[in-house]
KETOR-266050 format. One record per residue: residue in three letters; residue number from 0; x, y, z of N, C-alpha, C, CB in turn. Coordinates in pm, 1 decimal. Glycine has a CB too. Layout:
BEGIN
- ALA, NUM, X, Y, Z, X, Y, Z, X, Y, Z, X, Y, Z
...
This chain:
BEGIN
- MET, 0, 5285.9, -97.5, 4194.6, 5439.9, -156.1, 4140.0, 5466.8, -176.7, 3996.0, 5470.2, -298.9, 4196.2
- ILE, 1, 5544.5, -110.0, 3936.3, 5568.9, -32.5, 3791.1, 5632.2, -185.7, 3716.9, 5711.7, 137.5, 3799.1
- ASP, 2, 5585.6, -177.9, 3615.4, 5573.4, -294.1, 3500.8, 5754.3, -267.2, 3457.0, 5421.1, -250.7, 3338.7
- LEU, 3, 5823.9, -366.7, 3481.8, 5961.0, -325.3, 3439.1, 5974.2, -350.3, 3292.5, 6073.3, -402.1, 3517.4
- GLN, 4, 5924.9, -421.9, 3247.5, 5857.1, -432.7, 3092.5, 5867.0, -336.1, 3015.8, 5721.1, -451.9, 3083.6
- ASP, 5, 5760.9, -276.2, 3066.7, 5726.5, -160.7, 3012.1, 5828.2, -63.6, 3026.4, 5611.5, -118.1, 3061.2
- ALA, 6, 5890.0, -35.4, 3121.6, 5958.6, 66.3, 3146.1, 6084.4, 32.4, 3062.2, 5974.4, 91.0, 3293.4
- MET, 7, 6134.1, -56.0, 3062.3, 6261.2, -110.0, 2996.9, 6232.4, -73.2, 2848.4, 6288.3, -281.6, 3021.7
- HIS, 8, 6125.5, -141.7, 2800.8, 6057.1, -76.7, 2616.7, 6090.1, 68.4, 2624.9, 5841.7, -86.1, 2577.9
- SER, 9, 6051.7, 158.9, 2723.9, 6025.3, 294.6, 2680.9, 6176.6, 345.2, 2701.8, 5899.3, 379.2, 2772.5
- LEU, 10, 6274.2, 287.7, 2789.9, 6418.1, 330.2, 2754.3, 6458.1, 295.5, 2647.0, 6512.0, 291.3, 2830.9
- GLN, 11, 6445.7, 221.6, 2611.9, 6508.4, 182.1, 2464.2, 6557.9, 261.6, 2376.1, 6428.6, 127.0, 2387.5
- ASN, 12, 6469.9, 376.8, 2369.5, 6530.4, 484.2, 2278.4, 6572.5, 606.8, 2360.2, 6425.7, 530.2, 2165.7
- ALA, 13, 6600.9, 586.3, 2496.4, 6653.4, 697.1, 2548.7, 6793.5, 733.5, 2511.7, 6642.6, 686.3, 2677.8
- SER, 14, 6846.0, 872.4, 2548.0, 7013.0, 884.6, 2472.9, 7086.5, 782.6, 2615.9, 7102.6, 1118.0, 2457.5
- ASP, 15, 7204.4, 817.6, 2584.0, 7265.2, 788.0, 2709.8, 7306.5, 860.6, 2810.1, 7347.8, 737.0, 2694.2
- LEU, 16, 7285.7, 989.2, 2785.1, 7302.9, 1089.7, 2823.6, 7151.9, 1125.5, 2953.4, 7326.3, 1174.3, 2683.1
- ASP, 17, 7054.3, 1062.5, 2885.4, 6912.4, 1064.0, 2978.4, 6931.0, 968.3, 3056.2, 6769.2, 1042.2, 2910.2
- LEU, 18, 6977.6, 828.7, 3049.7, 7011.3, 712.9, 3108.0, 7064.5, 744.6, 3247.1, 7106.2, 639.1, 3023.7
- LEU, 19, 7193.7, 768.0, 3195.4, 7292.5, 846.5, 3304.0, 7218.2, 959.7, 3393.7, 7419.2, 928.6, 3218.0
- ARG, 20, 7162.7, 1021.0, 3347.5, 7082.1, 1155.1, 3472.5, 6988.5, 1051.2, 3535.6, 6962.0, 1326.1, 3387.4
- LEU, 21, 6912.1, 957.9, 3466.2, 6795.9, 910.6, 3527.3, 6834.1, 812.6, 3664.3, 6712.1, 830.2, 3411.0
- SER, 22, 6967.7, 749.7, 3600.7, 7038.4, 635.1, 3708.7, 7104.8, 697.1, 3833.9, 7165.3, 546.2, 3632.5
- THR, 23, 7158.9, 880.7, 3767.2, 7216.9, 922.3, 3941.8, 7090.5, 980.1, 4008.4, 7360.9, 1065.7, 3954.8
- ALA, 24, 6973.8, 1046.3, 3941.0, 6843.1, 1022.3, 4026.0, 6793.3, 921.2, 4109.6, 6757.4, 1024.3, 3959.1
- ILE, 25, 6790.6, 802.2, 4028.4, 6755.5, 696.2, 4115.4, 6855.7, 666.2, 4246.7, 6747.4, 574.5, 4025.8
- GLY, 26, 6936.6, 642.9, 4223.9, 7098.5, 667.9, 4286.0, 7079.6, 767.3, 4428.0, 7216.1, 769.1, 4148.0
- HIS, 27, 7054.8, 853.4, 4395.4, 7009.5, 965.1, 4512.4, 6885.1, 919.9, 4632.3, 6942.3, 1106.1, 4421.2
- LEU, 28, 6749.6, 911.7, 4550.9, 6603.6, 845.2, 4607.0, 6692.9, 722.1, 4676.1, 6459.0, 786.1, 4462.3
- LEU, 29, 6803.4, 587.8, 4629.4, 6835.7, 483.3, 4717.9, 6890.6, 537.0, 4827.9, 6919.0, 387.2, 4665.3
- ARG, 30, 6962.2, 622.6, 4822.2, 7031.9, 678.0, 4931.4, 7016.3, 743.0, 5014.6, 7094.4, 718.1, 4917.0
- ASN, 31, 6868.1, 805.7, 5040.8, 6774.9, 940.7, 5120.1, 6783.0, 801.0, 5273.6, 6532.3, 1005.7, 5012.7
- PRO, 32, 6876.3, 901.7, 5305.4, 6908.0, 886.0, 5479.5, 6742.7, 851.4, 5547.8, 6986.5, 1076.1, 5563.2
- ALA, 33, 6597.5, 919.2, 5472.4, 6549.9, 893.3, 5537.9, 6426.1, 752.7, 5506.4, 6531.4, 1010.4, 5571.8
- ARG, 34, 6476.1, 703.4, 5386.2, 6439.4, 589.6, 5343.8, 6501.0, 472.6, 5368.0, 6430.2, 598.3, 5240.8
- MET, 35, 6593.5, 459.3, 5400.8, 6717.2, 372.1, 5449.1, 6679.4, 345.5, 5623.7, 6889.1, 473.5, 5420.6
- MET, 36, 6658.0, 499.9, 5706.2, 6620.7, 446.0, 5830.4, 6463.0, 353.7, 5831.4, 6618.2, 579.2, 5929.9
- ALA, 37, 6361.2, 420.4, 5712.8, 6248.5, 322.6, 5704.1, 6250.8, 197.7, 5693.3, 6183.5, 341.7, 5621.6
- ILE, 38, 6350.8, 150.5, 5635.7, 6345.3, 24.4, 5602.8, 6389.1, -26.1, 5724.8, 6417.8, -15.4, 5484.4
- ARG, 39, 6509.6, 10.7, 5784.0, 6619.8, -48.9, 5895.2, 6535.6, -50.5, 6020.6, 6770.4, 53.2, 5920.9
- ARG, 40, 6384.0, 20.6, 6027.8, 6332.2, -3.6, 6159.0, 6267.1, -148.4, 6135.0, 6224.0, 118.0, 6211.9
- TYR, 41, 6264.5, -217.9, 6048.1, 6207.9, -318.6, 6025.1, 6293.7, -451.1, 6048.4, 6160.7, -300.4, 5905.4
- LEU, 42, 6450.4, -401.4, 6034.1, 6527.2, -528.6, 6038.9, 6611.4, -542.0, 6201.4, 6645.4, -523.2, 5897.5
- HIS, 43, 6672.2, -634.8, 6218.4, 6758.4, -678.3, 6326.4, 6880.5, -768.6, 6301.5, 6678.2, -743.5, 6415.7
- LEU, 44, 6956.8, -766.5, 6410.8, 7118.5, -884.4, 6358.4, 7059.7, -985.5, 6405.3, 7305.4, -870.4, 6439.0
- GLY, 45, 7120.1, -1077.7, 6282.2, 7080.7, -1197.1, 6315.5, 6906.6, -1250.4, 6240.7, 7090.1, -1185.1, 6483.7
- GLN, 46, 6876.1, -1158.2, 6167.9, 6749.6, -1175.4, 6101.4, 6769.7, -1235.6, 5979.8, 6678.0, -1055.1, 6083.0
- GLU, 47, 6667.0, -1334.3, 5941.5, 6696.1, -1350.1, 5778.1, 6598.3, -1298.7, 5669.4, 6706.7, -1498.3, 5744.2
- ILE, 48, 6651.1, -1244.5, 5580.0, 6568.1, -1165.7, 5539.8, 6583.9, -1183.7, 5374.7, 6592.4, -1027.6, 5604.7
- GLU, 49, 6486.7, -1146.2, 5316.8, 6494.3, -1198.1, 5152.6, 6511.2, -1050.2, 5101.3, 6332.3, -1293.7, 5075.4
- PHE, 50, 6621.2, -1057.8, 4917.6, 6659.5, -948.3, 4884.1, 6680.8, -938.0, 4798.7, 6722.3, -906.6, 4922.6
- TRP, 51, 6689.1, -845.3, 4707.9, 6705.5, -821.9, 4571.3, 6869.5, -829.5, 4536.3, 6637.1, -677.3, 4535.6
- ASN, 52, 6904.8, -975.4, 4469.1, 7048.2, -1005.0, 4420.1, 7057.1, -904.1, 4278.8, 7071.7, -1192.0, 4382.8
- THR, 53, 7114.0, -825.0, 4305.4, 7112.0, -745.4, 4162.5, 7280.1, -825.0, 4082.8, 7123.2, -516.3, 4201.5
- ARG, 54, 7321.9, -870.4, 4123.6, 7427.5, -975.7, 4059.4, 7355.3, -1077.2, 3929.3, 7484.7, -1087.7, 4200.0
- ASP, 55, 7288.0, -1129.4, 4054.1, 7188.4, -1250.0, 3952.4, 7056.0, -1229.7, 3915.0, 7165.1, -1386.3, 4019.6
- THR, 56, 7037.6, -1094.6, 3908.3, 6878.2, -1059.1, 3891.7, 6762.5, -1135.0, 3950.5, 6845.3, -1063.8, 3756.2
- ARG, 57, 6772.9, -1180.2, 4142.7, 6682.4, -1290.3, 4168.2, 6654.1, -1264.6, 4287.5, 6726.6, -1425.6, 4149.8
- THR, 58, 6571.7, -1308.0, 4363.3, 6590.0, -1281.3, 4527.0, 6653.6, -1379.8, 4615.3, 6458.3, -1264.3, 4592.7
- GLN, 59, 6693.9, -1355.4, 4731.7, 6760.1, -1458.3, 4801.5, 6774.4, -1406.0, 4930.7, 6888.6, -1500.9, 4742.6
- ARG, 60, 6789.6, -1558.2, 5045.0, 6747.9, -1507.6, 5152.4, 6894.5, -1525.4, 5216.4, 6615.1, -1576.6, 5217.7
- ARG, 61, 6910.1, -1431.0, 5296.4, 7045.4, -1419.2, 5409.3, 7039.8, -1373.4, 5548.6, 7146.0, -1323.7, 5361.7
- ARG, 62, 7124.3, -1394.8, 5601.2, 7114.8, -1342.1, 5770.3, 7185.2, -1172.9, 5795.4, 7230.3, -1474.5, 5883.8
- ILE, 63, 7114.2, -1125.3, 5858.9, 7149.2, -993.4, 5888.4, 7265.3, -989.2, 5992.9, 7026.6, -919.2, 5937.0
- ILE, 64, 7410.5, -965.8, 5955.7, 7526.6, -959.9, 6038.7, 7576.1, -856.5, 6097.3, 7613.8, -996.9, 5986.0
- ALA, 65, 7589.7, -741.4, 6020.8, 7609.6, -596.6, 6063.2, 7524.2, -537.1, 5984.6, 7748.0, -534.6, 6050.9
- PHE, 66, 7519.1, -396.8, 6033.7, 7467.0, -254.2, 5977.5, 7564.9, -153.2, 5978.6, 7350.6, -196.0, 6057.0
- LYS, 67, 7589.8, -133.9, 5871.6, 7615.9, -2.5, 5821.7, 7576.6, 96.7, 5743.4, 7683.1, -4.9, 5790.4
- PRO, 68, 7637.0, 229.5, 5775.8, 7541.8, 391.6, 5760.6, 7422.3, 348.9, 5635.9, 7673.8, 565.3, 5682.9
- ASP, 69, 7492.1, 308.8, 5535.4, 7439.0, 304.1, 5432.4, 7436.5, 148.9, 5335.2, 7500.8, 413.8, 5378.5
- GLN, 70, 7422.2, 75.0, 5415.9, 7501.5, -54.5, 5396.7, 7430.0, -158.6, 5471.6, 7653.3, -45.1, 5447.2
- LEU, 71, 7383.0, -291.3, 5433.0, 7348.8, -404.7, 5542.8, 7458.6, -485.6, 5511.7, 7197.7, -489.5, 5533.4
- VAL, 72, 7527.7, -569.3, 5557.4, 7610.2, -691.8, 5572.5, 7533.6, -822.2, 5618.3, 7719.7, -662.1, 5673.5
- VAL, 73, 7513.8, -921.0, 5510.7, 7448.2, -1036.9, 5523.4, 7537.4, -1135.3, 5475.2, 7322.9, -1037.8, 5458.8
- GLN, 74, 7497.7, -1261.0, 5539.3, 7594.6, -1394.2, 5515.1, 7507.8, -1494.5, 5496.4, 7696.1, -1438.3, 5635.5
- THR, 75, 7610.8, -1566.1, 5410.6, 7560.6, -1691.9, 5299.4, 7568.7, -1788.1, 5489.1, 7729.0, -1761.5, 5099.6
- GLU, 76, 7494.4, -1924.3, 5443.5, 7501.0, -2028.2, 5525.8, 7633.4, -2113.6, 5499.0, 7376.0, -2105.5, 5510.1
- THR, 77, 7641.3, -2169.2, 5383.6, 7715.4, -2249.4, 5311.2, 7740.1, -2183.4, 5167.4, 7648.9, -2382.4, 5307.9
- PRO, 78, 7911.7, -2184.3, 5143.0, 7995.9, -2160.1, 5292.9, 7972.3, -2024.6, 5326.3, 8170.1, -2182.6, 5290.3
- ARG, 79, 8043.4, -2014.3, 5398.7, 8044.5, -1811.1, 5489.7, 8058.9, -1715.6, 5454.0, 8130.3, -1755.1, 5577.0
- VAL, 80, 7965.5, -1658.8, 5372.5, 8020.8, -1512.7, 5278.1, 7982.7, -1427.9, 5342.0, 7971.7, -1476.0, 5130.1
- ASN, 81, 8038.5, -1295.5, 5336.6, 7989.5, -1214.9, 5353.2, 7959.5, -1106.8, 5240.7, 8041.3, -1192.4, 5440.3
- TRP, 82, 7808.8, -995.7, 5276.8, 7795.0, -946.8, 5110.6, 7780.1, -827.7, 5174.9, 7661.6, -1003.1, 4986.6
- THR, 83, 7772.8, -707.2, 5122.8, 7726.7, -574.7, 5157.6, 7602.6, -544.6, 5051.2, 7855.9, -461.9, 5147.1
- ILE, 84, 7475.8, -527.6, 5121.2, 7368.9, -471.6, 4993.1, 7302.8, -340.9, 5047.8, 7228.3, -594.0, 4950.7
- MET, 85, 7236.5, -279.5, 4963.7, 7183.0, -155.6, 4992.4, 7041.6, -194.7, 5080.5, 7158.9, -68.0, 4847.0
- TYR, 86, 7047.2, -113.8, 5156.7, 6891.9, -84.2, 5238.2, 6812.7, -142.5, 5149.0, 6834.3, 82.4, 5266.2
- ALA, 87, 6805.8, -70.5, 5061.8, 6679.4, -107.0, 4943.4, 6667.0, -230.8, 4898.4, 6690.3, -36.3, 4811.9
- ALA, 88, 6795.5, -266.6, 4847.5, 6745.1, -439.3, 4823.9, 6650.0, -519.3, 4913.0, 6868.6, -533.4, 4834.4
- ALA, 89, 6675.3, -502.5, 5043.8, 6636.0, -564.8, 5127.2, 6426.3, -533.5, 5114.6, 6737.6, -512.3, 5264.6
- SER, 90, 6437.0, -679.0, 5131.2, 6233.9, -688.6, 5078.1, 6168.7, -686.0, 5230.6, 6161.6, -896.2, 4972.4
- SER, 91, 6058.9, -556.5, 5273.4, 6015.1, -534.3, 5401.5, 5881.5, -594.6, 5327.2, 6027.1, -370.5, 5481.8
- ASP, 92, 5797.3, -657.9, 5461.5, 5676.6, -669.4, 5471.0, 5606.0, -587.8, 5533.3, 5655.0, -760.0, 5504.7
- PRO, 93, 5506.6, -531.8, 5461.8, 5447.1, -360.8, 5497.4, 5362.4, -409.7, 5624.0, 5322.8, -263.5, 5348.0
- ALA, 94, 5320.1, -543.4, 5654.5, 5267.1, -542.2, 5787.0, 5343.0, -598.5, 5889.2, 5151.9, -601.2, 5790.2
- ALA, 95, 5485.1, -619.7, 5884.5, 5576.1, -630.4, 6007.0, 5558.7, -537.2, 6090.5, 5708.9, -630.1, 5983.1
- LYS, 96, 5604.6, -559.7, 6196.9, 5583.5, -441.9, 6273.9, 5745.1, -393.9, 6310.4, 5480.5, -477.9, 6414.7
- PRO, 97, 5773.5, -293.9, 6370.0, 5915.0, -267.1, 6362.0, 5996.8, -343.0, 6443.9, 5942.0, -139.4, 6388.7
- ALA, 98, 6139.8, -332.1, 6425.7, 6223.4, -441.1, 6523.5, 6234.0, -393.1, 6642.5, 6368.0, -477.0, 6484.7
- GLN, 99, 6247.8, -443.2, 6779.2, 6322.5, -411.3, 6892.4, 6489.7, -328.2, 6899.4, 6328.1, -545.5, 6947.8
- PRO, 100, 6472.6, -251.0, 6922.9, 6598.4, -195.1, 6938.9, 6700.9, -306.0, 6969.8, 6594.0, -90.3, 7046.0
- PRO, 101, 6862.8, -287.3, 6897.1, 6960.4, -463.2, 6926.2, 6997.5, -375.2, 7102.4, 7191.3, -516.6, 6759.4
- PRO, 102, 7051.7, -457.6, 7112.8, 7094.9, -442.8, 7296.4, 7195.5, -311.0, 7270.7, 7208.4, -619.8, 7390.0
- GLU, 103, 7212.8, -242.8, 7389.0, 7347.7, -134.8, 7412.7, 7472.9, -188.8, 7351.5, 7387.7, -109.7, 7580.5
- ARG, 104, 7487.8, -300.4, 7340.2, 7634.7, -353.2, 7321.7, 7616.1, -380.4, 7157.6, 7680.7, -511.0, 7428.9
- CYS, 105, 7527.1, -372.6, 7119.3, 7554.7, -423.1, 6990.5, 7575.2, -255.9, 6859.2, 7395.2, -547.8, 6955.5
- LEU, 106, 7549.5, -151.2, 6954.7, 7539.1, -6.1, 6897.3, 7693.9, 66.6, 6946.8, 7383.4, 85.7, 6973.3
- GLN, 107, 7760.6, -54.1, 6998.9, 7923.3, 54.7, 6994.7, 7969.8, -9.4, 6874.3, 8068.4, 38.1, 7147.6
- PRO, 108, 8109.2, 37.2, 6883.0, 8190.7, -34.8, 6720.0, 8213.5, -121.0, 6798.2, 8339.2, 29.8, 6616.6
- LEU, 109, 8285.6, -238.6, 6709.2, 8330.8, -345.3, 6747.6, 8496.0, -311.9, 6780.1, 8294.7, -452.4, 6640.4
- THR, 110, 8506.7, -224.7, 6748.6, 8674.7, -208.7, 6791.9, 8658.2, -207.8, 6961.7, 8763.5, -29.5, 6722.2
- ALA, 111, 8561.6, -76.9, 7008.8, 8530.4, -32.5, 7140.8, 8470.5, -201.6, 7205.2, 8398.2, 118.4, 7134.7
- ARG, 112, 8429.5, -260.1, 7173.5, 8375.8, -445.4, 7248.8, 8519.0, -503.6, 7268.3, 8263.5, -588.1, 7108.3
- ARG, 113, 8586.4, -507.0, 7158.3, 8736.1, -598.4, 7172.2, 8846.0, -538.7, 7262.0, 8814.3, -613.2, 7020.9
- SER, 114, 8850.2, -386.1, 7266.5, 8948.5, -326.9, 7348.6, 8890.7, -343.5, 7480.0, 8982.4, -181.4, 7313.7
- ARG, 115, 8743.7, -323.8, 7517.7, 8684.5, -396.3, 7669.9, 8747.2, -504.3, 7719.8, 8542.3, -451.8, 7665.7
- ALA, 116, 8715.6, -588.4, 7589.4, 8680.7, -742.5, 7645.2, 8856.6, -810.7, 7661.9, 8558.7, -853.8, 7495.9
- ALA, 117, 8942.4, -738.5, 7616.3, 9097.4, -728.9, 7598.5, 9113.6, -671.8, 7743.2, 9162.7, -621.9, 7459.4
- ALA, 118, 9080.2, -609.9, 7792.8, 9095.0, -546.1, 7955.8, 9054.2, -560.9, 8058.0, 9073.4, -454.3, 7979.4
- ALA, 119, 8938.5, -640.7, 7985.6, 8861.6, -717.4, 8077.9, 8965.2, -883.3, 8125.1, 8693.7, -748.2, 7984.1
- ALA, 120, 9058.0, -927.1, 8039.3, 9088.9, -1033.4, 8056.7, 9211.4, -1030.0, 8079.8, 9054.7, -1103.9, 7977.5
- ARG, 121, 9268.0, -891.1, 8083.1, 9410.0, -852.0, 8123.2, 9440.0, -884.2, 8291.8, 9428.6, -679.9, 8088.3
- PRO, 122, 9505.6, -945.4, 8346.2, 9478.5, -921.4, 8505.5, 9537.2, -829.6, 8553.7, 9509.8, -1019.5, 8592.6
- ALA, 123, 9517.8, -763.1, 8692.3, 9472.2, -665.7, 8730.3, 9619.3, -581.3, 8773.5, 9360.8, -700.1, 8834.5
- HIS, 124, 9728.2, -680.8, 8793.7, 9879.5, -642.8, 8823.0, 9918.5, -592.0, 8671.6, 9986.7, -788.8, 8885.4
- ALA, 125, 9851.2, -626.8, 8563.3, 9932.8, -629.3, 8441.4, 9890.4, -437.2, 8377.7, 9864.7, -794.8, 8315.9
- VAL, 126, 9849.3, -380.2, 8466.5, 9794.1, -244.0, 8427.8, 9931.6, -141.4, 8465.7, 9635.2, -203.3, 8527.4
- ARG, 127, 9924.6, -58.0, 8378.0, 10109.0, 10.5, 8391.6, 10031.2, 132.3, 8487.5, 10227.2, 92.7, 8185.7
- ARG, 128, 10127.0, 177.0, 8523.4, 10136.1, 274.4, 8612.0, 10248.2, 368.4, 8637.2, 10114.9, 222.4, 8707.3
- SER, 129, 10260.2, 470.8, 8594.7, 10376.8, 603.8, 8592.3, 10459.9, 516.6, 8761.2, 10268.4, 842.4, 8623.3
- ARG, 130, 10577.4, 552.4, 8732.3, 10643.2, 560.3, 8853.3, 10635.4, 696.7, 8941.9, 10776.8, 530.5, 8821.5
- ARG, 131, 10633.9, 809.4, 8902.9, 10597.2, 961.0, 8957.2, 10481.3, 980.1, 8998.0, 10609.1, 1064.9, 8867.7
- CYS, 132, 10362.2, 941.9, 8895.7, 10229.5, 981.8, 8970.7, 10163.0, 883.5, 8977.2, 10145.6, 1081.6, 8918.4
- GLY, 133, 10156.7, 770.6, 8959.6, 10093.6, 644.2, 9015.2, 9930.9, 645.9, 8893.5, 10056.7, 669.0, 9233.0
- ARG, 134, 9919.6, 725.1, 8788.9, 9806.1, 717.3, 8709.6, 9821.5, 609.6, 8582.2, 9777.3, 862.5, 8661.4
- LYS, 135, 9701.5, 554.1, 8594.8, 9669.9, 418.9, 8531.5, 9683.4, 482.8, 8356.2, 9482.9, 344.8, 8591.4
- SER, 136, 9762.4, 417.8, 8278.6, 9808.5, 448.8, 8136.0, 9886.3, 557.0, 8114.9, 9706.6, 466.9, 8051.4
- HIS, 137, 9912.8, 607.9, 8193.9, 10025.7, 747.1, 8238.4, 10178.8, 660.6, 8181.1, 10031.1, 795.5, 8475.7
- SER, 138, 10226.4, 737.0, 8048.2, 10349.4, 699.7, 8083.3, 10461.3, 836.6, 8078.8, 10385.8, 578.5, 7983.3
- GLY, 139, 10559.9, 788.5, 8142.9, 10684.7, 880.8, 8146.0, 10679.3, 993.8, 8254.4, 10702.4, 950.9, 8004.0
- SER, 140, 10725.0, 1092.4, 8269.1, 10725.9, 1206.3, 8383.0, 10609.3, 1266.8, 8361.3, 10844.0, 1315.5, 8381.7
- CYS, 141, 10579.8, 1303.6, 8484.2, 10407.7, 1399.0, 8468.8, 10436.0, 1523.1, 8475.8, 10279.5, 1381.7, 8596.4
- GLN, 142, 10413.2, 1600.6, 8387.9, 10452.3, 1700.7, 8318.8, 10335.3, 1852.1, 8375.4, 10443.8, 1641.4, 8146.4
- SER, 143, 10202.8, 1782.7, 8373.2, 10106.8, 1852.3, 8326.7, 10077.9, 1982.9, 8442.6, 9985.5, 1748.4, 8299.1
- GLY, 144, 10154.3, 1975.5, 8565.9, 10106.6, 2024.3, 8684.3, 9995.0, 2065.6, 8717.4, 10158.8, 2097.5, 8713.4
- ARG, 145, 9927.2, 1965.0, 8742.2, 9784.5, 1947.0, 8799.8, 9788.0, 1863.0, 8898.3, 9683.7, 1899.1, 8708.9
- GLY, 146, 9891.1, 1859.4, 8965.5, 9927.4, 1817.2, 9101.2, 9868.4, 1655.1, 9108.5, 9853.5, 1929.1, 9223.2
- HIS, 147, 9846.6, 1581.1, 9018.9, 9804.8, 1419.6, 9059.6, 9902.9, 1307.2, 9120.8, 9758.8, 1350.5, 8930.1
- ASN, 148, 10009.2, 1409.3, 9095.7, 10115.4, 1307.7, 9134.0, 10158.6, 1318.8, 9287.5, 10245.7, 1329.4, 9040.4
- ARG, 149, 10052.4, 1407.9, 9366.8, 10060.3, 1459.1, 9501.1, 9974.8, 1357.4, 9590.6, 10004.7, 1614.1, 9508.1
- PRO, 150, 9997.9, 1322.5, 9695.6, 9980.2, 1242.7, 9765.7, 9808.4, 1256.2, 9798.5, 10083.9, 1256.9, 9869.2
- ARG, 151, 9711.8, 1157.3, 9804.2, 9559.2, 1212.0, 9801.2, 9539.3, 1204.1, 9965.7, 9431.1, 1100.9, 9697.2
- ARG, 152, 9490.9, 1324.8, 10014.1, 9443.7, 1369.1, 10147.1, 9326.9, 1255.8, 10142.2, 9393.5, 1547.4, 10164.1
- HIS, 153, 9265.6, 1212.8, 10279.9, 9188.8, 1138.1, 10323.2, 9086.4, 1233.6, 10384.8, 9251.3, 1042.3, 10401.6
């Protein structure tokens, strides 16, 4: 563990350009996909985690509600507010076992889940069919030339 007071004392005399270059290098390290995946292995949806809040410069506890490619979305209890945090901000216990993979449903985009749920809620007679070829979700006349407007042979 780096002693932050010693590091800050050493950086007091650095030039602005050196500080900017150091900040950029640290940012690249924090956004390294291998580092993020190593942290993500120990996390799962609904898990309560401790993370470093960069705004308040202290640790806080929140529940994970979503994973983004380069960030976590966590939620406060009261009031319910969503925050996005970097994976590196999440405190991980080195003795912890990797989390079980989330169910297949959680890996699909939210819009895909919503559209499937909406389609399932629609009555069967509400599915649109073309008058000419009878294909589902096919609007207008069939000009594809694939022969799907012909009657099926059984």
